[in-house]
PDB file of N, CA, C and O in Angstrom, chain B, residues numbered from 101:
ATOM      1  N   MET B 101     -22.699  89.871  -0.464  1.00  0.00           N
ATOM      2  CA  MET B 101     -23.904  89.492   0.238  1.00  0.00           C
ATOM      3  C   MET B 101     -24.234  90.587   1.260  1.00  0.00           C
ATOM      4  O   MET B 101     -23.360  91.039   2.000  1.00  0.00           O
ATOM      5  N   THR B 102     -25.489  91.002   1.291  1.00  0.00           N
ATOM      6  CA  THR B 102     -25.895  92.063   2.218  1.00  0.00           C
ATOM      7  C   THR B 102     -26.053  91.501   3.631  1.00  0.00           C
ATOM      8  O   THR B 102     -26.149  90.290   3.833  1.00  0.00           O
ATOM      9  N   LYS B 103     -26.077  92.413   4.596  1.00  0.00           N
ATOM     10  CA  LYS B 103     -26.277  91.976   5.989  1.00  0.00           C
ATOM     11  C   LYS B 103     -27.633  91.291   6.151  1.00  0.00           C
ATOM     12  O   LYS B 103     -27.778  90.356   6.938  1.00  0.00           O
ATOM     13  N   GLU B 104     -28.622  91.769   5.396  1.00  0.00           N
ATOM     14  CA  GLU B 104     -29.952  91.146   5.484  1.00  0.00           C
ATOM     15  C   GLU B 104     -29.896  89.698   4.983  1.00  0.00           C
ATOM     16  O   GLU B 104     -30.483  88.805   5.593  1.00  0.00           O
ATOM     17  N   GLU B 105     -29.191  89.472   3.877  1.00  0.00           N
ATOM     18  CA  GLU B 105     -29.056  88.105   3.347  1.00  0.00           C
ATOM     19  C   GLU B 105     -28.293  87.219   4.328  1.00  0.00           C
ATOM     20  O   GLU B 105     -28.651  86.060   4.540  1.00  0.00           O
ATOM     21  N   ILE B 106     -27.236  87.776   4.925  1.00  0.00           N
ATOM     22  CA  ILE B 106     -26.452  87.037   5.915  1.00  0.00           C
ATOM     23  C   ILE B 106     -27.339  86.699   7.115  1.00  0.00           C
ATOM     24  O   ILE B 106     -27.345  85.563   7.588  1.00  0.00           O
ATOM     25  N   PHE B 107     -28.086  87.692   7.603  1.00  0.00           N
ATOM     26  CA  PHE B 107     -28.979  87.458   8.744  1.00  0.00           C
ATOM     27  C   PHE B 107     -29.975  86.349   8.431  1.00  0.00           C
ATOM     28  O   PHE B 107     -30.201  85.464   9.257  1.00  0.00           O
ATOM     29  N   ASN B 108     -30.570  86.390   7.241  1.00  0.00           N
ATOM     30  CA  ASN B 108     -31.573  85.381   6.884  1.00  0.00           C
ATOM     31  C   ASN B 108     -30.974  83.975   6.869  1.00  0.00           C
ATOM     32  O   ASN B 108     -31.613  83.022   7.315  1.00  0.00           O
ATOM     33  N   LYS B 109     -29.749  83.844   6.360  1.00  0.00           N
ATOM     34  CA  LYS B 109     -29.093  82.530   6.348  1.00  0.00           C
ATOM     35  C   LYS B 109     -28.785  82.064   7.770  1.00  0.00           C
ATOM     36  O   LYS B 109     -29.011  80.904   8.115  1.00  0.00           O
ATOM     37  N   ILE B 110     -28.270  82.975   8.586  1.00  0.00           N
ATOM     38  CA  ILE B 110     -27.944  82.630   9.975  1.00  0.00           C
ATOM     39  C   ILE B 110     -29.222  82.279  10.740  1.00  0.00           C
ATOM     40  O   ILE B 110     -29.233  81.325  11.519  1.00  0.00           O
ATOM     41  N   ALA B 111     -30.292  83.039  10.525  1.00  0.00           N
ATOM     42  CA  ALA B 111     -31.572  82.761  11.196  1.00  0.00           C
ATOM     43  C   ALA B 111     -32.084  81.376  10.803  1.00  0.00           C
ATOM     44  O   ALA B 111     -32.622  80.652  11.641  1.00  0.00           O
ATOM     45  N   ALA B 112     -31.919  81.007   9.538  1.00  0.00           N
ATOM     46  CA  ALA B 112     -32.357  79.682   9.088  1.00  0.00           C
ATOM     47  C   ALA B 112     -31.535  78.583   9.763  1.00  0.00           C
ATOM     48  O   ALA B 112     -32.083  77.555  10.159  1.00  0.00           O
ATOM     49  N   ILE B 113     -30.227  78.796   9.895  1.00  0.00           N
ATOM     50  CA  ILE B 113     -29.357  77.824  10.568  1.00  0.00           C
ATOM     51  C   ILE B 113     -29.789  77.684  12.035  1.00  0.00           C
ATOM     52  O   ILE B 113     -29.918  76.571  12.543  1.00  0.00           O
ATOM     53  N   ILE B 114     -30.009  78.805  12.703  1.00  0.00           N
ATOM     54  CA  ILE B 114     -30.408  78.786  14.113  1.00  0.00           C
ATOM     55  C   ILE B 114     -31.760  78.083  14.275  1.00  0.00           C
ATOM     56  O   ILE B 114     -31.930  77.247  15.162  1.00  0.00           O
ATOM     57  N   ALA B 115     -32.708  78.428  13.419  1.00  0.00           N
ATOM     58  CA  ALA B 115     -34.040  77.828  13.502  1.00  0.00           C
ATOM     59  C   ALA B 115     -33.960  76.311  13.346  1.00  0.00           C
ATOM     60  O   ALA B 115     -34.627  75.567  14.066  1.00  0.00           O
ATOM     61  N   ASP B 116     -33.141  75.864  12.405  1.00  0.00           N
ATOM     62  CA  ASP B 116     -32.990  74.431  12.163  1.00  0.00           C
ATOM     63  C   ASP B 116     -32.243  73.744  13.307  1.00  0.00           C
ATOM     64  O   ASP B 116     -32.688  72.717  13.819  1.00  0.00           O
ATOM     65  N   ARG B 117     -31.130  74.306  13.694  1.00  0.00           N
ATOM     66  CA  ARG B 117     -30.273  73.681  14.709  1.00  0.00           C
ATOM     67  C   ARG B 117     -30.900  73.686  16.100  1.00  0.00           C
ATOM     68  O   ARG B 117     -30.768  72.714  16.844  1.00  0.00           O
ATOM     69  N   PHE B 118     -31.578  74.770  16.453  1.00  0.00           N
ATOM     70  CA  PHE B 118     -32.111  74.900  17.811  1.00  0.00           C
ATOM     71  C   PHE B 118     -33.632  74.707  17.871  1.00  0.00           C
ATOM     72  O   PHE B 118     -34.253  74.911  18.914  1.00  0.00           O
ATOM     73  N   GLU B 119     -34.211  74.317  16.750  1.00  0.00           N
ATOM     74  CA  GLU B 119     -35.638  73.988  16.668  1.00  0.00           C
ATOM     75  C   GLU B 119     -36.531  75.097  17.215  1.00  0.00           C
ATOM     76  O   GLU B 119     -37.376  74.868  18.080  1.00  0.00           O
ATOM     77  N   ILE B 120     -36.323  76.306  16.689  1.00  0.00           N
ATOM     78  CA  ILE B 120     -37.198  77.421  17.030  1.00  0.00           C
ATOM     79  C   ILE B 120     -37.734  78.021  15.734  1.00  0.00           C
ATOM     80  O   ILE B 120     -37.206  77.756  14.653  1.00  0.00           O
ATOM     81  N   ASP B 121     -38.782  78.827  15.850  1.00  0.00           N
ATOM     82  CA  ASP B 121     -39.367  79.489  14.696  1.00  0.00           C
ATOM     83  C   ASP B 121     -38.396  80.560  14.203  1.00  0.00           C
ATOM     84  O   ASP B 121     -37.920  81.381  14.987  1.00  0.00           O
ATOM     85  N   GLN B 122     -38.106  80.550  12.910  1.00  0.00           N
ATOM     86  CA  GLN B 122     -37.138  81.498  12.344  1.00  0.00           C
ATOM     87  C   GLN B 122     -37.563  82.948  12.598  1.00  0.00           C
ATOM     88  O   GLN B 122     -36.706  83.822  12.730  1.00  0.00           O
ATOM     89  N   SER B 123     -38.856  83.211  12.668  1.00  0.00           N
ATOM     90  CA  SER B 123     -39.331  84.586  12.893  1.00  0.00           C
ATOM     91  C   SER B 123     -38.987  85.094  14.293  1.00  0.00           C
ATOM     92  O   SER B 123     -39.046  86.298  14.540  1.00  0.00           O
ATOM     93  N   LYS B 124     -38.631  84.199  15.208  1.00  0.00           N
ATOM     94  CA  LYS B 124     -38.264  84.602  16.570  1.00  0.00           C
ATOM     95  C   LYS B 124     -36.789  85.006  16.684  1.00  0.00           C
ATOM     96  O   LYS B 124     -36.372  85.540  17.712  1.00  0.00           O
ATOM     97  N   VAL B 125     -36.001  84.755  15.637  1.00  0.00           N
ATOM     98  CA  VAL B 125     -34.576  85.097  15.651  1.00  0.00           C
ATOM     99  C   VAL B 125     -34.427  86.599  15.398  1.00  0.00           C
ATOM    100  O   VAL B 125     -34.940  87.131  14.413  1.00  0.00           O
ATOM    101  N   THR B 126     -33.712  87.273  16.312  1.00  0.00           N
ATOM    102  CA  THR B 126     -33.463  88.710  16.176  1.00  0.00           C
ATOM    103  C   THR B 126     -31.966  88.968  16.316  1.00  0.00           C
ATOM    104  O   THR B 126     -31.217  88.105  16.772  1.00  0.00           O
ATOM    105  N   ASN B 127     -31.542  90.161  15.919  1.00  0.00           N
ATOM    106  CA  ASN B 127     -30.138  90.540  16.071  1.00  0.00           C
ATOM    107  C   ASN B 127     -29.718  90.568  17.532  1.00  0.00           C
ATOM    108  O   ASN B 127     -28.551  90.340  17.849  1.00  0.00           O
ATOM    109  N   GLU B 128     -30.670  90.849  18.430  1.00  0.00           N
ATOM    110  CA  GLU B 128     -30.351  90.969  19.854  1.00  0.00           C
ATOM    111  C   GLU B 128     -30.318  89.612  20.558  1.00  0.00           C
ATOM    112  O   GLU B 128     -29.894  89.531  21.711  1.00  0.00           O
ATOM    113  N   MET B 129     -30.755  88.553  19.890  1.00  0.00           N
ATOM    114  CA  MET B 129     -30.815  87.224  20.509  1.00  0.00           C
ATOM    115  C   MET B 129     -29.425  86.781  20.957  1.00  0.00           C
ATOM    116  O   MET B 129     -28.473  86.778  20.177  1.00  0.00           O
ATOM    117  N   ASN B 130     -29.334  86.406  22.233  1.00  0.00           N
ATOM    118  CA  ASN B 130     -28.070  85.915  22.777  1.00  0.00           C
ATOM    119  C   ASN B 130     -27.990  84.412  22.540  1.00  0.00           C
ATOM    120  O   ASN B 130     -28.892  83.662  22.913  1.00  0.00           O
ATOM    121  N   LEU B 131     -26.902  83.987  21.917  1.00  0.00           N
ATOM    122  CA  LEU B 131     -26.777  82.592  21.502  1.00  0.00           C
ATOM    123  C   LEU B 131     -26.784  81.625  22.678  1.00  0.00           C
ATOM    124  O   LEU B 131     -27.359  80.540  22.585  1.00  0.00           O
ATOM    125  N   GLN B 132     -26.156  82.004  23.775  1.00  0.00           N
ATOM    126  CA  GLN B 132     -26.094  81.080  24.902  1.00  0.00           C
ATOM    127  C   GLN B 132     -27.299  81.227  25.827  1.00  0.00           C
ATOM    128  O   GLN B 132     -27.880  80.225  26.245  1.00  0.00           O
ATOM    129  N   LYS B 133     -27.681  82.454  26.150  1.00  0.00           N
ATOM    130  CA  LYS B 133     -28.784  82.651  27.092  1.00  0.00           C
ATOM    131  C   LYS B 133     -30.144  82.352  26.465  1.00  0.00           C
ATOM    132  O   LYS B 133     -30.950  81.627  27.048  1.00  0.00           O
ATOM    133  N   ASP B 134     -30.402  82.906  25.282  1.00  0.00           N
ATOM    134  CA  ASP B 134     -31.722  82.765  24.670  1.00  0.00           C
ATOM    135  C   ASP B 134     -31.933  81.396  24.019  1.00  0.00           C
ATOM    136  O   ASP B 134     -33.058  80.899  23.960  1.00  0.00           O
ATOM    137  N   LEU B 135     -30.855  80.793  23.536  1.00  0.00           N
ATOM    138  CA  LEU B 135     -30.984  79.499  22.866  1.00  0.00           C
ATOM    139  C   LEU B 135     -30.573  78.344  23.763  1.00  0.00           C
ATOM    140  O   LEU B 135     -30.717  77.179  23.391  1.00  0.00           O
ATOM    141  N   ASP B 136     -30.062  78.668  24.939  1.00  0.00           N
ATOM    142  CA  ASP B 136     -29.597  77.646  25.870  1.00  0.00           C
ATOM    143  C   ASP B 136     -28.564  76.737  25.198  1.00  0.00           C
ATOM    144  O   ASP B 136     -28.576  75.520  25.380  1.00  0.00           O
ATOM    145  N   ALA B 137     -27.676  77.351  24.421  1.00  0.00           N
ATOM    146  CA  ALA B 137     -26.658  76.598  23.687  1.00  0.00           C
ATOM    147  C   ALA B 137     -25.490  76.293  24.613  1.00  0.00           C
ATOM    148  O   ALA B 137     -24.971  77.183  25.287  1.00  0.00           O
ATOM    149  N   ASP B 138     -25.079  75.019  24.642  1.00  0.00           N
ATOM    150  CA  ASP B 138     -23.879  74.684  25.401  1.00  0.00           C
ATOM    151  C   ASP B 138     -22.672  74.817  24.483  1.00  0.00           C
ATOM    152  O   ASP B 138     -22.814  75.178  23.315  1.00  0.00           O
ATOM    153  N   SER B 139     -21.488  74.529  25.005  1.00  0.00           N
ATOM    154  CA  SER B 139     -20.271  74.742  24.219  1.00  0.00           C
ATOM    155  C   SER B 139     -20.238  73.868  22.967  1.00  0.00           C
ATOM    156  O   SER B 139     -19.736  74.303  21.931  1.00  0.00           O
ATOM    157  N   ILE B 140     -20.757  72.660  23.040  1.00  0.00           N
ATOM    158  CA  ILE B 140     -20.769  71.784  21.865  1.00  0.00           C
ATOM    159  C   ILE B 140     -21.729  72.330  20.818  1.00  0.00           C
ATOM    160  O   ILE B 140     -21.400  72.350  19.632  1.00  0.00           O
ATOM    161  N   ASP B 141     -22.917  72.773  21.238  1.00  0.00           N
ATOM    162  CA  ASP B 141     -23.869  73.384  20.306  1.00  0.00           C
ATOM    163  C   ASP B 141     -23.220  74.571  19.595  1.00  0.00           C
ATOM    164  O   ASP B 141     -23.360  74.741  18.384  1.00  0.00           O
ATOM    165  N   PHE B 142     -22.508  75.387  20.375  1.00  0.00           N
ATOM    166  CA  PHE B 142     -21.903  76.593  19.817  1.00  0.00           C
ATOM    167  C   PHE B 142     -20.810  76.237  18.804  1.00  0.00           C
ATOM    168  O   PHE B 142     -20.740  76.846  17.736  1.00  0.00           O
ATOM    169  N   VAL B 143     -19.969  75.269  19.122  1.00  0.00           N
ATOM    170  CA  VAL B 143     -18.906  74.846  18.193  1.00  0.00           C
ATOM    171  C   VAL B 143     -19.517  74.327  16.893  1.00  0.00           C
ATOM    172  O   VAL B 143     -19.047  74.661  15.806  1.00  0.00           O
ATOM    173  N   GLU B 144     -20.560  73.513  17.006  1.00  0.00           N
ATOM    174  CA  GLU B 144     -21.224  72.981  15.805  1.00  0.00           C
ATOM    175  C   GLU B 144     -21.850  74.112  14.991  1.00  0.00           C
ATOM    176  O   GLU B 144     -21.822  74.085  13.761  1.00  0.00           O
ATOM    177  N   PHE B 145     -22.413  75.100  15.677  1.00  0.00           N
ATOM    178  CA  PHE B 145     -22.994  76.258  15.003  1.00  0.00           C
ATOM    179  C   PHE B 145     -21.911  77.023  14.235  1.00  0.00           C
ATOM    180  O   PHE B 145     -22.118  77.404  13.082  1.00  0.00           O
ATOM    181  N   VAL B 146     -20.760  77.247  14.872  1.00  0.00           N
ATOM    182  CA  VAL B 146     -19.659  77.964  14.221  1.00  0.00           C
ATOM    183  C   VAL B 146     -19.163  77.177  12.994  1.00  0.00           C
ATOM    184  O   VAL B 146     -18.897  77.763  11.945  1.00  0.00           O
ATOM    185  N   LEU B 147     -19.044  75.866  13.132  1.00  0.00           N
ATOM    186  CA  LEU B 147     -18.613  75.045  11.998  1.00  0.00           C
ATOM    187  C   LEU B 147     -19.602  75.146  10.839  1.00  0.00           C
ATOM    188  O   LEU B 147     -19.200  75.208   9.678  1.00  0.00           O
ATOM    189  N   GLU B 148     -20.885  75.163  11.156  1.00  0.00           N
ATOM    190  CA  GLU B 148     -21.899  75.294  10.106  1.00  0.00           C
ATOM    191  C   GLU B 148     -21.818  76.673   9.446  1.00  0.00           C
ATOM    192  O   GLU B 148     -22.008  76.797   8.236  1.00  0.00           O
ATOM    193  N   LEU B 149     -21.536  77.705  10.240  1.00  0.00           N
ATOM    194  CA  LEU B 149     -21.345  79.045   9.670  1.00  0.00           C
ATOM    195  C   LEU B 149     -20.166  79.054   8.704  1.00  0.00           C
ATOM    196  O   LEU B 149     -20.248  79.621   7.615  1.00  0.00           O
ATOM    197  N   GLU B 150     -19.067  78.417   9.115  1.00  0.00           N
ATOM    198  CA  GLU B 150     -17.882  78.361   8.258  1.00  0.00           C
ATOM    199  C   GLU B 150     -18.207  77.677   6.934  1.00  0.00           C
ATOM    200  O   GLU B 150     -17.801  78.152   5.874  1.00  0.00           O
ATOM    201  N   ASP B 151     -18.937  76.565   6.991  1.00  0.00           N
ATOM    202  CA  ASP B 151     -19.319  75.849   5.774  1.00  0.00           C
ATOM    203  C   ASP B 151     -20.249  76.687   4.906  1.00  0.00           C
ATOM    204  O   ASP B 151     -20.089  76.740   3.686  1.00  0.00           O
ATOM    205  N   THR B 152     -21.209  77.335   5.530  1.00  0.00           N
ATOM    206  CA  THR B 152     -22.210  78.109   4.797  1.00  0.00           C
ATOM    207  C   THR B 152     -21.602  79.323   4.112  1.00  0.00           C
ATOM    208  O   THR B 152     -21.928  79.621   2.963  1.00  0.00           O
ATOM    209  N   PHE B 153     -20.717  80.025   4.818  1.00  0.00           N
ATOM    210  CA  PHE B 153     -20.189  81.287   4.301  1.00  0.00           C
ATOM    211  C   PHE B 153     -18.774  81.174   3.731  1.00  0.00           C
ATOM    212  O   PHE B 153     -18.234  82.155   3.218  1.00  0.00           O
ATOM    213  N   GLY B 154     -18.180  80.002   3.817  1.00  0.00           N
ATOM    214  CA  GLY B 154     -16.871  79.788   3.203  1.00  0.00           C
ATOM    215  C   GLY B 154     -15.754  80.595   3.813  1.00  0.00           C
ATOM    216  O   GLY B 154     -14.805  80.964   3.122  1.00  0.00           O
ATOM    217  N   SER B 155     -15.852  80.878   5.106  1.00  0.00           N
ATOM    218  CA  SER B 155     -14.763  81.598   5.771  1.00  0.00           C
ATOM    219  C   SER B 155     -14.508  80.956   7.124  1.00  0.00           C
ATOM    220  O   SER B 155     -15.400  80.369   7.737  1.00  0.00           O
ATOM    221  N   GLU B 156     -13.279  81.084   7.567  1.00  0.00           N
ATOM    222  CA  GLU B 156     -12.898  80.472   8.836  1.00  0.00           C
ATOM    223  C   GLU B 156     -13.110  81.460   9.975  1.00  0.00           C
ATOM    224  O   GLU B 156     -12.829  82.651   9.839  1.00  0.00           O
ATOM    225  N   ILE B 157     -13.605  80.955  11.091  1.00  0.00           N
ATOM    226  CA  ILE B 157     -13.796  81.770  12.293  1.00  0.00           C
ATOM    227  C   ILE B 157     -12.875  81.191  13.360  1.00  0.00           C
ATOM    228  O   ILE B 157     -13.055  80.055  13.797  1.00  0.00           O
ATOM    229  N   SER B 158     -11.893  81.974  13.773  1.00  0.00           N
ATOM    230  CA  SER B 158     -10.948  81.473  14.773  1.00  0.00           C
ATOM    231  C   SER B 158     -11.666  81.254  16.098  1.00  0.00           C
ATOM    232  O   SER B 158     -12.694  81.872  16.375  1.00  0.00           O
ATOM    233  N   ASP B 159     -11.105  80.359  16.911  1.00  0.00           N
ATOM    234  CA  ASP B 159     -11.692  80.100  18.237  1.00  0.00           C
ATOM    235  C   ASP B 159     -11.739  81.383  19.060  1.00  0.00           C
ATOM    236  O   ASP B 159     -12.706  81.643  19.776  1.00  0.00           O
ATOM    237  N   GLU B 160     -10.677  82.178  18.944  1.00  0.00           N
ATOM    238  CA  GLU B 160     -10.604  83.436  19.688  1.00  0.00           C
ATOM    239  C   GLU B 160     -11.736  84.378  19.277  1.00  0.00           C
ATOM    240  O   GLU B 160     -12.374  84.997  20.128  1.00  0.00           O
ATOM    241  N   ASP B 161     -11.983  84.484  17.963  1.00  0.00           N
ATOM    242  CA  ASP B 161     -13.067  85.340  17.477  1.00  0.00           C
ATOM    243  C   ASP B 161     -14.425  84.772  17.865  1.00  0.00           C
ATOM    244  O   ASP B 161     -15.321  85.515  18.265  1.00  0.00           O
ATOM    245  N   ALA B 162     -14.579  83.453  17.749  1.00  0.00           N
ATOM    246  CA  ALA B 162     -15.859  82.812  18.061  1.00  0.00           C
ATOM    247  C   ALA B 162     -16.263  83.072  19.510  1.00  0.00           C
ATOM    248  O   ALA B 162     -17.445  83.251  19.804  1.00  0.00           O
ATOM    249  N   GLU B 163     -15.286  83.092  20.411  1.00  0.00           N
ATOM    250  CA  GLU B 163     -15.575  83.326  21.834  1.00  0.00           C
ATOM    251  C   GLU B 163     -16.167  84.711  22.077  1.00  0.00           C
ATOM    252  O   GLU B 163     -16.872  84.922  23.064  1.00  0.00           O
ATOM    253  N   LYS B 164     -15.883  85.654  21.178  1.00  0.00           N
ATOM    254  CA  LYS B 164     -16.360  87.024  21.337  1.00  0.00           C
ATOM    255  C   LYS B 164     -17.776  87.215  20.795  1.00  0.00           C
ATOM    256  O   LYS B 164     -18.400  88.245  21.049  1.00  0.00           O
ATOM    257  N   LEU B 165     -18.283  86.242  20.057  1.00  0.00           N
ATOM    258  CA  LEU B 165     -19.599  86.364  19.437  1.00  0.00           C
ATOM    259  C   LEU B 165     -20.677  85.873  20.395  1.00  0.00           C
ATOM    260  O   LEU B 165     -20.744  84.686  20.713  1.00  0.00           O
ATOM    261  N   SER B 166     -21.522  86.799  20.854  1.00  0.00           N
ATOM    262  CA  SER B 166     -22.556  86.373  21.794  1.00  0.00           C
ATOM    263  C   SER B 166     -23.966  86.576  21.270  1.00  0.00           C
ATOM    264  O   SER B 166     -24.884  85.869  21.687  1.00  0.00           O
ATOM    265  N   THR B 167     -24.161  87.535  20.358  1.00  0.00           N
ATOM    266  CA  THR B 167     -25.501  87.770  19.819  1.00  0.00           C
ATOM    267  C   THR B 167     -25.537  87.469  18.323  1.00  0.00           C
ATOM    268  O   THR B 167     -24.506  87.410  17.653  1.00  0.00           O
ATOM    269  N   VAL B 168     -26.747  87.283  17.827  1.00  0.00           N
ATOM    270  CA  VAL B 168     -26.917  87.035  16.390  1.00  0.00           C
ATOM    271  C   VAL B 168     -26.371  88.222  15.592  1.00  0.00           C
ATOM    272  O   VAL B 168     -25.721  88.032  14.564  1.00  0.00           O
ATOM    273  N   GLY B 169     -26.632  89.439  16.060  1.00  0.00           N
ATOM    274  CA  GLY B 169     -26.138  90.632  15.369  1.00  0.00           C
ATOM    275  C   GLY B 169     -24.628  90.655  15.263  1.00  0.00           C
ATOM    276  O   GLY B 169     -24.084  91.049  14.231  1.00  0.00           O
ATOM    277  N   GLU B 170     -23.937  90.233  16.328  1.00  0.00           N
ATOM    278  CA  GLU B 170     -22.467  90.181  16.294  1.00  0.00           C
ATOM    279  C   GLU B 170     -21.993  89.158  15.263  1.00  0.00           C
ATOM    280  O   GLU B 170     -21.000  89.381  14.571  1.00  0.00           O
ATOM    281  N   VAL B 171     -22.704  88.040  15.165  1.00  0.00           N
ATOM    282  CA  VAL B 171     -22.342  87.021  14.180  1.00  0.00           C
ATOM    283  C   VAL B 171     -22.540  87.573  12.762  1.00  0.00           C
ATOM    284  O   VAL B 171     -21.691  87.375  11.893  1.00  0.00           O
ATOM    285  N   VAL B 172     -23.657  88.262  12.532  1.00  0.00           N
ATOM    286  CA  VAL B 172     -23.931  88.862  11.215  1.00  0.00           C
ATOM    287  C   VAL B 172     -22.830  89.855  10.858  1.00  0.00           C
ATOM    288  O   VAL B 172     -22.297  89.825   9.749  1.00  0.00           O
ATOM    289  N   ASP B 173     -22.489  90.739  11.803  1.00  0.00           N
ATOM    290  CA  ASP B 173     -21.436  91.735  11.554  1.00  0.00           C
ATOM    291  C   ASP B 173     -20.102  91.064  11.262  1.00  0.00           C
ATOM    292  O   ASP B 173     -19.375  91.488  10.364  1.00  0.00           O
ATOM    293  N   TYR B 174     -19.781  90.024  12.012  1.00  0.00           N
ATOM    294  CA  TYR B 174     -18.518  89.300  11.816  1.00  0.00           C
ATOM    295  C   TYR B 174     -18.477  88.678  10.422  1.00  0.00           C
ATOM    296  O   TYR B 174     -17.493  88.838   9.700  1.00  0.00           O
ATOM    297  N   VAL B 175     -19.525  87.981  10.047  1.00  0.00           N
ATOM    298  CA  VAL B 175     -19.566  87.324   8.739  1.00  0.00           C
ATOM    299  C   VAL B 175     -19.478  88.368   7.626  1.00  0.00           C
ATOM    300  O   VAL B 175     -18.757  88.172   6.647  1.00  0.00           O
ATOM    301  N   ALA B 176     -20.208  89.476   7.771  1.00  0.00           N
ATOM    302  CA  ALA B 176     -20.188  90.538   6.768  1.00  0.00           C
ATOM    303  C   ALA B 176     -18.777  91.105   6.589  1.00  0.00           C
ATOM    304  O   ALA B 176     -18.345  91.380   5.470  1.00  0.00           O
ATOM    305  N   ALA B 177     -18.073  91.273   7.699  1.00  0.00           N
ATOM    306  CA  ALA B 177     -16.730  91.849   7.664  1.00  0.00           C
ATOM    307  C   ALA B 177     -15.692  90.863   7.116  1.00  0.00           C
ATOM    308  O   ALA B 177     -14.654  91.281   6.605  1.00  0.00           O
ATOM    309  N   HIS B 178     -15.965  89.560   7.219  1.00  0.00           N
ATOM    310  CA  HIS B 178     -14.964  88.565   6.849  1.00  0.00           C
ATOM    311  C   HIS B 178     -15.352  87.714   5.644  1.00  0.00           C
ATOM    312  O   HIS B 178     -14.694  86.714   5.360  1.00  0.00           O
ATOM    313  N   GLN B 179     -16.414  88.098   4.930  1.00  0.00           N
ATOM    314  CA  GLN B 179     -16.807  87.284   3.793  1.00  0.00           C
ATOM    315  C   GLN B 179     -15.798  87.430   2.659  1.00  0.00           C
ATOM    316  O   GLN B 179     -15.149  88.465   2.505  1.00  0.00           O
ATOM    317  N   ALA B 180     -15.689  86.373   1.877  1.00  0.00           N
ATOM    318  CA  ALA B 180     -14.740  86.362   0.760  1.00  0.00           C
ATOM    319  C   ALA B 180     -15.118  87.468  -0.222  1.00  0.00           C
ATOM    320  O   ALA B 180     -16.273  87.611  -0.623  1.00  0.00           O
ATOM    321  N   LYS B 181     -14.127  88.223  -0.581  1.00  0.00           N
ATOM    322  CA  LYS B 181     -14.370  89.362  -1.489  1.00  0.00           C
ATOM    323  C   LYS B 181     -14.206  88.936  -2.929  1.00  0.00           C
ATOM    324  O   LYS B 181     -14.369  89.751  -3.836  1.00  0.00           O
TER     325      LYS B 181
END
């Protein structure tokens, strides 16, 4: 899966979960500041990513993900080969 395909899936998840227009999602978007996501929102988002992409994201790794671009890069690097 290309980074563009990964980004599009993540943008769709964000748009649905946080009720924003998918076209407003950018790689630079900060998950906590721009989306006003609290810790529960973030955990649910990570769980949905795991289900969507079929890979596990450790709590330690999840804490390091702050922007959409970082999430895309992480998923791209850890997708099932």
